[in-house]
CHARMM internal coordinates of N, CA and C (Angstrom, degrees):
IC EDIT
DIST 1 N 1 CA 1.4580
DIST 1 CA 1 C 1.5301
ANGL 1 N 1 CA 1 C 108.86
DIST 1 C 2 N 1.3099
ANGL 1 CA 1 C 2 N 115.98
DIHE 1 N 1 CA 1 C 2 N 141.43
DIST 2 N 2 CA 1.4578
ANGL 1 C 2 N 2 CA 122.41
DIHE 1 CA 1 C 2 N 2 CA 179.07
DIST 2 CA 2 C 1.5377
ANGL 2 N 2 CA 2 C 110.22
DIHE 1 C 2 N 2 CA 2 C -75.39
DIST 2 C 3 N 1.3147
ANGL 2 CA 2 C 3 N 115.26
DIHE 2 N 2 CA 2 C 3 N 153.64
DIST 3 N 3 CA 1.4503
ANGL 2 C 3 N 3 CA 119.98
DIHE 2 CA 2 C 3 N 3 CA 175.22
DIST 3 CA 3 C 1.5319
ANGL 3 N 3 CA 3 C 111.64
DIHE 2 C 3 N 3 CA 3 C -81.02
DIST 3 C 4 N 1.3497
ANGL 3 CA 3 C 4 N 115.43
DIHE 3 N 3 CA 3 C 4 N -16.76
DIST 4 N 4 CA 1.4567
ANGL 3 C 4 N 4 CA 121.15
DIHE 3 CA 3 C 4 N 4 CA -179.38
DIST 4 CA 4 C 1.4997
ANGL 4 N 4 CA 4 C 110.07
DIHE 3 C 4 N 4 CA 4 C -121.78
DIST 4 C 5 N 1.3280
ANGL 4 CA 4 C 5 N 115.21
DIHE 4 N 4 CA 4 C 5 N 138.18
DIST 5 N 5 CA 1.4556
ANGL 4 C 5 N 5 CA 121.09
DIHE 4 CA 4 C 5 N 5 CA 172.61
DIST 5 CA 5 C 1.5627
ANGL 5 N 5 CA 5 C 105.94
DIHE 4 C 5 N 5 CA 5 C -121.26
DIST 5 C 6 N 1.3013
ANGL 5 CA 5 C 6 N 115.43
DIHE 5 N 5 CA 5 C 6 N 164.12
DIST 6 N 6 CA 1.4476
ANGL 5 C 6 N 6 CA 119.54
DIHE 5 CA 5 C 6 N 6 CA -176.74
DIST 6 CA 6 C 1.5405
ANGL 6 N 6 CA 6 C 108.88
DIHE 5 C 6 N 6 CA 6 C -118.76
DIST 6 C 7 N 1.3217
ANGL 6 CA 6 C 7 N 115.97
DIHE 6 N 6 CA 6 C 7 N 121.62
DIST 7 N 7 CA 1.4540
ANGL 6 C 7 N 7 CA 122.89
DIHE 6 CA 6 C 7 N 7 CA -179.53
DIST 7 CA 7 C 1.5199
ANGL 7 N 7 CA 7 C 108.81
DIHE 6 C 7 N 7 CA 7 C -97.74
DIST 7 C 8 N 1.2964
ANGL 7 CA 7 C 8 N 116.10
DIHE 7 N 7 CA 7 C 8 N 129.43
DIST 8 N 8 CA 1.4580
ANGL 7 C 8 N 8 CA 121.52
DIHE 7 CA 7 C 8 N 8 CA 178.19
DIST 8 CA 8 C 1.5281
ANGL 8 N 8 CA 8 C 107.76
DIHE 7 C 8 N 8 CA 8 C -117.82
DIST 8 C 9 N 1.3264
ANGL 8 CA 8 C 9 N 115.58
DIHE 8 N 8 CA 8 C 9 N 115.97
DIST 9 N 9 CA 1.4596
ANGL 8 C 9 N 9 CA 121.81
DIHE 8 CA 8 C 9 N 9 CA 177.57
DIST 9 CA 9 C 1.5168
ANGL 9 N 9 CA 9 C 109.47
DIHE 8 C 9 N 9 CA 9 C -100.19
DIST 9 C 10 N 1.3227
ANGL 9 CA 9 C 10 N 115.44
DIHE 9 N 9 CA 9 C 10 N 135.34
DIST 10 N 10 CA 1.4323
ANGL 9 C 10 N 10 CA 123.34
DIHE 9 CA 9 C 10 N 10 CA 178.36
DIST 10 CA 10 C 1.5282
ANGL 10 N 10 CA 10 C 107.09
DIHE 9 C 10 N 10 CA 10 C -112.52
DIST 10 C 11 N 1.3282
ANGL 10 CA 10 C 11 N 117.21
DIHE 10 N 10 CA 10 C 11 N 120.30
DIST 11 N 11 CA 1.4464
ANGL 10 C 11 N 11 CA 123.12
DIHE 10 CA 10 C 11 N 11 CA -173.80
DIST 11 CA 11 C 1.5185
ANGL 11 N 11 CA 11 C 109.55
DIHE 10 C 11 N 11 CA 11 C -117.43
DIST 11 C 12 N 1.3187
ANGL 11 CA 11 C 12 N 115.41
DIHE 11 N 11 CA 11 C 12 N 134.28
DIST 12 N 12 CA 1.4841
ANGL 11 C 12 N 12 CA 121.67
DIHE 11 CA 11 C 12 N 12 CA 175.43
DIST 12 CA 12 C 1.5021
ANGL 12 N 12 CA 12 C 108.07
DIHE 11 C 12 N 12 CA 12 C -130.59
DIST 12 C 13 N 1.3299
ANGL 12 CA 12 C 13 N 115.52
DIHE 12 N 12 CA 12 C 13 N 127.79
DIST 13 N 13 CA 1.4691
ANGL 12 C 13 N 13 CA 121.66
DIHE 12 CA 12 C 13 N 13 CA -179.83
DIST 13 CA 13 C 1.5430
ANGL 13 N 13 CA 13 C 112.23
DIHE 12 C 13 N 13 CA 13 C 52.82
DIST 13 C 14 N 1.3155
ANGL 13 CA 13 C 14 N 115.89
DIHE 13 N 13 CA 13 C 14 N 39.40
DIST 14 N 14 CA 1.4448
ANGL 13 C 14 N 14 CA 120.38
DIHE 13 CA 13 C 14 N 14 CA 177.31
DIST 14 CA 14 C 1.5200
ANGL 14 N 14 CA 14 C 116.34
DIHE 13 C 14 N 14 CA 14 C 78.20
DIST 14 C 15 N 1.3179
ANGL 14 CA 14 C 15 N 117.10
DIHE 14 N 14 CA 14 C 15 N 1.46
DIST 15 N 15 CA 1.4903
ANGL 14 C 15 N 15 CA 120.80
DIHE 14 CA 14 C 15 N 15 CA -178.88
DIST 15 CA 15 C 1.5118
ANGL 15 N 15 CA 15 C 110.43
DIHE 14 C 15 N 15 CA 15 C -116.16
DIST 15 C 16 N 1.3337
ANGL 15 CA 15 C 16 N 115.46
DIHE 15 N 15 CA 15 C 16 N 140.76
DIST 16 N 16 CA 1.4552
ANGL 15 C 16 N 16 CA 120.61
DIHE 15 CA 15 C 16 N 16 CA 176.68
DIST 16 CA 16 C 1.5331
ANGL 16 N 16 CA 16 C 108.57
DIHE 15 C 16 N 16 CA 16 C -61.14
DIST 16 C 17 N 1.3058
ANGL 16 CA 16 C 17 N 116.29
DIHE 16 N 16 CA 16 C 17 N 121.69
DIST 17 N 17 CA 1.4670
ANGL 16 C 17 N 17 CA 122.12
DIHE 16 CA 16 C 17 N 17 CA -178.31
DIST 17 CA 17 C 1.5340
ANGL 17 N 17 CA 17 C 111.33
DIHE 16 C 17 N 17 CA 17 C -100.90
DIST 17 C 18 N 1.3275
ANGL 17 CA 17 C 18 N 116.51
DIHE 17 N 17 CA 17 C 18 N -38.42
DIST 18 N 18 CA 1.4744
ANGL 17 C 18 N 18 CA 120.80
DIHE 17 CA 17 C 18 N 18 CA -176.82
DIST 18 CA 18 C 1.5242
ANGL 18 N 18 CA 18 C 107.50
DIHE 17 C 18 N 18 CA 18 C -156.78
DIST 18 C 19 N 1.3300
ANGL 18 CA 18 C 19 N 115.88
DIHE 18 N 18 CA 18 C 19 N 149.33
DIST 19 N 19 CA 1.4732
ANGL 18 C 19 N 19 CA 122.29
DIHE 18 CA 18 C 19 N 19 CA 174.88
DIST 19 CA 19 C 1.5053
ANGL 19 N 19 CA 19 C 106.58
DIHE 18 C 19 N 19 CA 19 C -134.95
DIST 19 C 20 N 1.3367
ANGL 19 CA 19 C 20 N 114.29
DIHE 19 N 19 CA 19 C 20 N 126.38
DIST 20 N 20 CA 1.4469
ANGL 19 C 20 N 20 CA 120.72
DIHE 19 CA 19 C 20 N 20 CA 179.19
DIST 20 CA 20 C 1.5271
ANGL 20 N 20 CA 20 C 109.75
DIHE 19 C 20 N 20 CA 20 C -123.99
DIST 20 C 21 N 1.3078
ANGL 20 CA 20 C 21 N 116.15
DIHE 20 N 20 CA 20 C 21 N 150.59
DIST 21 N 21 CA 1.4586
ANGL 20 C 21 N 21 CA 120.82
DIHE 20 CA 20 C 21 N 21 CA 177.38
DIST 21 CA 21 C 1.5288
ANGL 21 N 21 CA 21 C 108.59
DIHE 20 C 21 N 21 CA 21 C -116.32
DIST 21 C 22 N 1.3371
ANGL 21 CA 21 C 22 N 115.06
DIHE 21 N 21 CA 21 C 22 N 140.40
DIST 22 N 22 CA 1.4548
ANGL 21 C 22 N 22 CA 121.57
DIHE 21 CA 21 C 22 N 22 CA -179.17
DIST 22 CA 22 C 1.5330
ANGL 22 N 22 CA 22 C 108.90
DIHE 21 C 22 N 22 CA 22 C -131.08
DIST 22 C 23 N 1.3115
ANGL 22 CA 22 C 23 N 114.11
DIHE 22 N 22 CA 22 C 23 N 153.33
DIST 23 N 23 CA 1.4705
ANGL 22 C 23 N 23 CA 121.91
DIHE 22 CA 22 C 23 N 23 CA 179.74
DIST 23 CA 23 C 1.5217
ANGL 23 N 23 CA 23 C 111.77
DIHE 22 C 23 N 23 CA 23 C -75.93
DIST 23 C 24 N 1.3228
ANGL 23 CA 23 C 24 N 116.18
DIHE 23 N 23 CA 23 C 24 N -33.22
DIST 24 N 24 CA 1.4791
ANGL 23 C 24 N 24 CA 121.23
DIHE 23 CA 23 C 24 N 24 CA -178.80
DIST 24 CA 24 C 1.5185
ANGL 24 N 24 CA 24 C 111.51
DIHE 23 C 24 N 24 CA 24 C -128.46
DIST 24 C 25 N 1.3067
ANGL 24 CA 24 C 25 N 114.79
DIHE 24 N 24 CA 24 C 25 N 156.73
DIST 25 N 25 CA 1.4722
ANGL 24 C 25 N 25 CA 120.07
DIHE 24 CA 24 C 25 N 25 CA 175.95
DIST 25 CA 25 C 1.5356
ANGL 25 N 25 CA 25 C 111.02
DIHE 24 C 25 N 25 CA 25 C -65.25
DIST 25 C 26 N 1.3073
ANGL 25 CA 25 C 26 N 116.63
DIHE 25 N 25 CA 25 C 26 N -36.54
DIST 26 N 26 CA 1.4397
ANGL 25 C 26 N 26 CA 121.50
DIHE 25 CA 25 C 26 N 26 CA -179.38
DIST 26 CA 26 C 1.5395
ANGL 26 N 26 CA 26 C 110.06
DIHE 25 C 26 N 26 CA 26 C -62.06
DIST 26 C 27 N 1.3079
ANGL 26 CA 26 C 27 N 118.37
DIHE 26 N 26 CA 26 C 27 N -41.08
DIST 27 N 27 CA 1.4691
ANGL 26 C 27 N 27 CA 120.69
DIHE 26 CA 26 C 27 N 27 CA 177.78
DIST 27 CA 27 C 1.5197
ANGL 27 N 27 CA 27 C 110.24
DIHE 26 C 27 N 27 CA 27 C -63.57
DIST 27 C 28 N 1.3235
ANGL 27 CA 27 C 28 N 118.15
DIHE 27 N 27 CA 27 C 28 N -42.11
DIST 28 N 28 CA 1.4427
ANGL 27 C 28 N 28 CA 121.43
DIHE 27 CA 27 C 28 N 28 CA 179.59
DIST 28 CA 28 C 1.5274
ANGL 28 N 28 CA 28 C 110.59
DIHE 27 C 28 N 28 CA 28 C -64.07
DIST 28 C 29 N 1.3470
ANGL 28 CA 28 C 29 N 117.13
DIHE 28 N 28 CA 28 C 29 N -44.29
DIST 29 N 29 CA 1.4607
ANGL 28 C 29 N 29 CA 120.11
DIHE 28 CA 28 C 29 N 29 CA 179.95
DIST 29 CA 29 C 1.5205
ANGL 29 N 29 CA 29 C 111.41
DIHE 28 C 29 N 29 CA 29 C -64.56
DIST 29 C 30 N 1.3241
ANGL 29 CA 29 C 30 N 117.57
DIHE 29 N 29 CA 29 C 30 N -38.48
DIST 30 N 30 CA 1.4678
ANGL 29 C 30 N 30 CA 121.13
DIHE 29 CA 29 C 30 N 30 CA 178.97
DIST 30 CA 30 C 1.5451
ANGL 30 N 30 CA 30 C 109.85
DIHE 29 C 30 N 30 CA 30 C -63.78
DIST 30 C 31 N 1.3344
ANGL 30 CA 30 C 31 N 116.52
DIHE 30 N 30 CA 30 C 31 N -41.42
DIST 31 N 31 CA 1.4711
ANGL 30 C 31 N 31 CA 121.18
DIHE 30 CA 30 C 31 N 31 CA 177.13
DIST 31 CA 31 C 1.5125
ANGL 31 N 31 CA 31 C 110.75
DIHE 30 C 31 N 31 CA 31 C -61.51
DIST 31 C 32 N 1.3170
ANGL 31 CA 31 C 32 N 118.39
DIHE 31 N 31 CA 31 C 32 N -44.38
DIST 32 N 32 CA 1.4662
ANGL 31 C 32 N 32 CA 123.05
DIHE 31 CA 31 C 32 N 32 CA -179.75
DIST 32 CA 32 C 1.5197
ANGL 32 N 32 CA 32 C 110.60
DIHE 31 C 32 N 32 CA 32 C -62.36
DIST 32 C 33 N 1.3170
ANGL 32 CA 32 C 33 N 117.00
DIHE 32 N 32 CA 32 C 33 N -43.39
DIST 33 N 33 CA 1.4617
ANGL 32 C 33 N 33 CA 119.00
DIHE 32 CA 32 C 33 N 33 CA 179.62
DIST 33 CA 33 C 1.5328
ANGL 33 N 33 CA 33 C 112.66
DIHE 32 C 33 N 33 CA 33 C -60.71
DIST 33 C 34 N 1.3377
ANGL 33 CA 33 C 34 N 115.02
DIHE 33 N 33 CA 33 C 34 N -43.38
DIST 34 N 34 CA 1.4748
ANGL 33 C 34 N 34 CA 118.90
DIHE 33 CA 33 C 34 N 34 CA 178.47
DIST 34 CA 34 C 1.5289
ANGL 34 N 34 CA 34 C 111.01
DIHE 33 C 34 N 34 CA 34 C -65.23
DIST 34 C 35 N 1.3041
ANGL 34 CA 34 C 35 N 117.75
DIHE 34 N 34 CA 34 C 35 N -44.25
DIST 35 N 35 CA 1.4379
ANGL 34 C 35 N 35 CA 120.69
DIHE 34 CA 34 C 35 N 35 CA -177.74
DIST 35 CA 35 C 1.5146
ANGL 35 N 35 CA 35 C 111.77
DIHE 34 C 35 N 35 CA 35 C -67.28
DIST 35 C 36 N 1.3064
ANGL 35 CA 35 C 36 N 118.58
DIHE 35 N 35 CA 35 C 36 N -36.65
DIST 36 N 36 CA 1.4891
ANGL 35 C 36 N 36 CA 121.12
DIHE 35 CA 35 C 36 N 36 CA -179.81
DIST 36 CA 36 C 1.5122
ANGL 36 N 36 CA 36 C 110.55
DIHE 35 C 36 N 36 CA 36 C -65.37
DIST 36 C 37 N 1.2933
ANGL 36 CA 36 C 37 N 118.04
DIHE 36 N 36 CA 36 C 37 N -28.74
DIST 37 N 37 CA 1.4662
ANGL 36 C 37 N 37 CA 120.90
DIHE 36 CA 36 C 37 N 37 CA 177.95
DIST 37 CA 37 C 1.5359
ANGL 37 N 37 CA 37 C 108.86
DIHE 36 C 37 N 37 CA 37 C -71.81
DIST 37 C 38 N 1.3151
ANGL 37 CA 37 C 38 N 117.75
DIHE 37 N 37 CA 37 C 38 N -38.40
DIST 38 N 38 CA 1.4667
ANGL 37 C 38 N 38 CA 121.67
DIHE 37 CA 37 C 38 N 38 CA -178.01
DIST 38 CA 38 C 1.5337
ANGL 38 N 38 CA 38 C 113.85
DIHE 37 C 38 N 38 CA 38 C -83.56
DIST 38 C 39 N 1.3302
ANGL 38 CA 38 C 39 N 115.79
DIHE 38 N 38 CA 38 C 39 N -33.17
DIST 39 N 39 CA 1.4674
ANGL 38 C 39 N 39 CA 120.30
DIHE 38 CA 38 C 39 N 39 CA -176.04
DIST 39 CA 39 C 1.5556
ANGL 39 N 39 CA 39 C 109.39
DIHE 38 C 39 N 39 CA 39 C -136.18
DIST 39 C 40 N 1.3057
ANGL 39 CA 39 C 40 N 115.73
DIHE 39 N 39 CA 39 C 40 N 78.28
DIST 40 N 40 CA 1.4922
ANGL 39 C 40 N 40 CA 118.52
DIHE 39 CA 39 C 40 N 40 CA -175.08
DIST 40 CA 40 C 1.5256
ANGL 40 N 40 CA 40 C 112.93
DIHE 39 C 40 N 40 CA 40 C -71.19
DIST 40 C 41 N 1.3379
ANGL 40 CA 40 C 41 N 118.90
DIHE 40 N 40 CA 40 C 41 N -10.54
DIST 41 N 41 CA 1.4537
ANGL 40 C 41 N 41 CA 120.62
DIHE 40 CA 40 C 41 N 41 CA -179.56
DIST 41 CA 41 C 1.5386
ANGL 41 N 41 CA 41 C 112.66
DIHE 40 C 41 N 41 CA 41 C -84.04
DIST 41 C 42 N 1.3157
ANGL 41 CA 41 C 42 N 118.12
DIHE 41 N 41 CA 41 C 42 N -0.71
DIST 42 N 42 CA 1.4473
ANGL 41 C 42 N 42 CA 120.78
DIHE 41 CA 41 C 42 N 42 CA -179.05
DIST 42 CA 42 C 1.5282
ANGL 42 N 42 CA 42 C 111.56
DIHE 41 C 42 N 42 CA 42 C -102.48
DIST 42 C 43 N 1.3193
ANGL 42 CA 42 C 43 N 115.48
DIHE 42 N 42 CA 42 C 43 N 152.13
DIST 43 N 43 CA 1.4578
ANGL 42 C 43 N 43 CA 122.33
DIHE 42 CA 42 C 43 N 43 CA 179.22
DIST 43 CA 43 C 1.5247
ANGL 43 N 43 CA 43 C 107.32
DIHE 42 C 43 N 43 CA 43 C -107.53
DIST 43 C 44 N 1.3169
ANGL 43 CA 43 C 44 N 115.14
DIHE 43 N 43 CA 43 C 44 N 138.93
DIST 44 N 44 CA 1.4622
ANGL 43 C 44 N 44 CA 120.52
DIHE 43 CA 43 C 44 N 44 CA -178.94
DIST 44 CA 44 C 1.5123
ANGL 44 N 44 CA 44 C 109.55
DIHE 43 C 44 N 44 CA 44 C -122.68
DIST 44 C 45 N 1.3308
ANGL 44 CA 44 C 45 N 116.37
DIHE 44 N 44 CA 44 C 45 N 145.56
DIST 45 N 45 CA 1.4556
ANGL 44 C 45 N 45 CA 121.26
DIHE 44 CA 44 C 45 N 45 CA 172.91
DIST 45 CA 45 C 1.5299
ANGL 45 N 45 CA 45 C 108.31
DIHE 44 C 45 N 45 CA 45 C -134.96
DIST 45 C 46 N 1.3145
ANGL 45 CA 45 C 46 N 115.08
DIHE 45 N 45 CA 45 C 46 N 146.63
DIST 46 N 46 CA 1.4623
ANGL 45 C 46 N 46 CA 121.44
DIHE 45 CA 45 C 46 N 46 CA 179.09
DIST 46 CA 46 C 1.4953
ANGL 46 N 46 CA 46 C 107.32
DIHE 45 C 46 N 46 CA 46 C -123.09
DIST 46 C 47 N 1.3244
ANGL 46 CA 46 C 47 N 116.14
DIHE 46 N 46 CA 46 C 47 N 129.82
DIST 47 N 47 CA 1.4561
ANGL 46 C 47 N 47 CA 121.35
DIHE 46 CA 46 C 47 N 47 CA -177.83
DIST 47 CA 47 C 1.5057
ANGL 47 N 47 CA 47 C 111.20
DIHE 46 C 47 N 47 CA 47 C -138.56
DIST 47 C 48 N 1.3243
ANGL 47 CA 47 C 48 N 117.32
DIHE 47 N 47 CA 47 C 48 N 136.43
DIST 48 N 48 CA 1.4570
ANGL 47 C 48 N 48 CA 122.94
DIHE 47 CA 47 C 48 N 48 CA 175.95
DIST 48 CA 48 C 1.5168
ANGL 48 N 48 CA 48 C 108.98
DIHE 47 C 48 N 48 CA 48 C -76.50
DIST 48 C 49 N 1.3482
ANGL 48 CA 48 C 49 N 115.91
DIHE 48 N 48 CA 48 C 49 N 135.43
DIST 49 N 49 CA 1.4532
ANGL 48 C 49 N 49 CA 120.53
DIHE 48 CA 48 C 49 N 49 CA 175.79
DIST 49 CA 49 C 1.5170
ANGL 49 N 49 CA 49 C 108.34
DIHE 48 C 49 N 49 CA 49 C -135.36
DIST 49 C 50 N 1.3227
ANGL 49 CA 49 C 50 N 115.48
DIHE 49 N 49 CA 49 C 50 N 147.92
DIST 50 N 50 CA 1.4482
ANGL 49 C 50 N 50 CA 119.99
DIHE 49 CA 49 C 50 N 50 CA 175.74
DIST 50 CA 50 C 1.5071
ANGL 50 N 50 CA 50 C 111.38
DIHE 49 C 50 N 50 CA 50 C -66.73
DIST 50 C 51 N 1.3121
ANGL 50 CA 50 C 51 N 116.67
DIHE 50 N 50 CA 50 C 51 N 132.02
DIST 51 N 51 CA 1.4569
ANGL 50 C 51 N 51 CA 121.00
DIHE 50 CA 50 C 51 N 51 CA -179.05
DIST 51 CA 51 C 1.5291
ANGL 51 N 51 CA 51 C 111.78
DIHE 50 C 51 N 51 CA 51 C -57.48
DIST 51 C 52 N 1.3368
ANGL 51 CA 51 C 52 N 116.95
DIHE 51 N 51 CA 51 C 52 N -32.75
DIST 52 N 52 CA 1.4659
ANGL 51 C 52 N 52 CA 120.27
DIHE 51 CA 51 C 52 N 52 CA -179.21
DIST 52 CA 52 C 1.5314
ANGL 52 N 52 CA 52 C 110.52
DIHE 51 C 52 N 52 CA 52 C -65.98
DIST 52 C 53 N 1.3356
ANGL 52 CA 52 C 53 N 118.47
DIHE 52 N 52 CA 52 C 53 N -22.16
DIST 53 N 53 CA 1.4781
ANGL 52 C 53 N 53 CA 120.64
DIHE 52 CA 52 C 53 N 53 CA 179.15
DIST 53 CA 53 C 1.5240
ANGL 53 N 53 CA 53 C 110.87
DIHE 52 C 53 N 53 CA 53 C -82.18
DIST 53 C 54 N 1.3677
ANGL 53 CA 53 C 54 N 116.29
DIHE 53 N 53 CA 53 C 54 N -15.26
DIST 54 N 54 CA 1.4515
ANGL 53 C 54 N 54 CA 120.72
DIHE 53 CA 53 C 54 N 54 CA -179.07
DIST 54 CA 54 C 1.5135
ANGL 54 N 54 CA 54 C 110.34
DIHE 53 C 54 N 54 CA 54 C -97.14
DIST 54 C 55 N 1.2981
ANGL 54 CA 54 C 55 N 116.43
DIHE 54 N 54 CA 54 C 55 N -44.33
DIST 55 N 55 CA 1.4736
ANGL 54 C 55 N 55 CA 122.42
DIHE 54 CA 54 C 55 N 55 CA -177.47
DIST 55 CA 55 C 1.5078
ANGL 55 N 55 CA 55 C 109.29
DIHE 54 C 55 N 55 CA 55 C -111.65
DIST 55 C 56 N 1.3092
ANGL 55 CA 55 C 56 N 117.03
DIHE 55 N 55 CA 55 C 56 N 132.90
DIST 56 N 56 CA 1.4567
ANGL 55 C 56 N 56 CA 121.62
DIHE 55 CA 55 C 56 N 56 CA 178.73
DIST 56 CA 56 C 1.5216
ANGL 56 N 56 CA 56 C 110.28
DIHE 55 C 56 N 56 CA 56 C -93.11
END
COOR INIT
IC SEED 1 N 1 CA 1 C
IC BUILD
């Protein structure tokens, strides 16, 4: 297991719409690229988080 996970937040009209977790930054970026093509009105952010803060 990695020490870092990547959180991807999907925001619509200023409200959190969806939050996904990925094992790698590349997976998160690939997801964002696909979603931006389908839903260009949404804003995405990718942030590194410690895995210990996600899983107890």
